[in-house]
N, C-alpha and C positions, 0 to 999 in steps of 0.2 A: 693223508694218499688216498682212504675207500669209502671218502663223501667225496672225492675227482673221480674216481674213479665210479664211482653207481653214478654219477649226474650225464657222466658219459655214455653209459649204459643206458640212461632213460633221455639220451640224446637217440640215439641208433634208434631205442623202438617209437620214438618218434620222426623221423625220420623215415624209419615200413615205408614203402604203397600205397601195404596197405591195413593197413595201422588207423581204427576213425571213430579209439577212446580215452580221448581227449579228458575225458573226467578221470579215468584208473589216472592214465598217464601222474594226473595236479594232486591227488590225493599220496600215493606215492610218494609222491619229490615232497609235500604237507609230509607226510609223515617221519621221512626218511630225514628230514631235515631237522625233525621235533626230534626225534632220538640222538641224534649226533651234540643239536643242542644241546639237552637230558642229562647227557652225560659228562661235556664239556660247559657250563652256558654263563661261561664270561666275557664270551665273545655269537651271541646268536649270525649276528650278520654274515659272520665268517660264513660261517657251517651254509645258513642260503647261498653265499654266494659258490661257498664248492661243488655244492651240491645240481642250484638250479641256473646256472650265470648257461652251463652246457649247452640246455639246448635252444634259448634266446640266440646265441650266438650259433651253433651249429644250421638252427634258421634263417639264421642273414649271410652268411654264406653261402647258403648252396640254395639261400630261395631271392634275398638281396630286402627280407622284408625280416621287421623286426613284430612280422605278429604276431609267436606264442611268446613277446614278452610279458604274458600272465604269470608266465610258470617260474619265472620270478619272484614274483606277488607268493604264490601258492607255498612258495621257501623259504619269502622271508615269515609269511603269518604262519608255520606250520615253526621254524627258530626257533620265533617268537613266545611261542603254545606252550614249547619245551620246555624251555634255558627256566620255571619256574621251577617246572616241576621240580627241579635237584632240593627246593626247598625244603619242596609238602615232603619229600625222605627224609628230608635232615636231621637230626635230633635237637631237637633244644639244649643251647646248651648255658 
């Protein structure tokens, strides 16, 4: 639920008329997805969707375009880079 709320927050920030720092938003989406995937690494694609789908969906609803679909790519990259972190910090048995 927290991942979905943060995804909506990113979509809200991206939809603001004076917001023009897309790079910071993309890094924020990637880091947030990586953190959730590091906490629960079994399904990184699910965390990427929970965080990253809202920006392109919001853009599609309000503007009729998928111009921000790259936000989903950043979410996927972050999640799949964050998922192996758990294996690195887990003790070997």
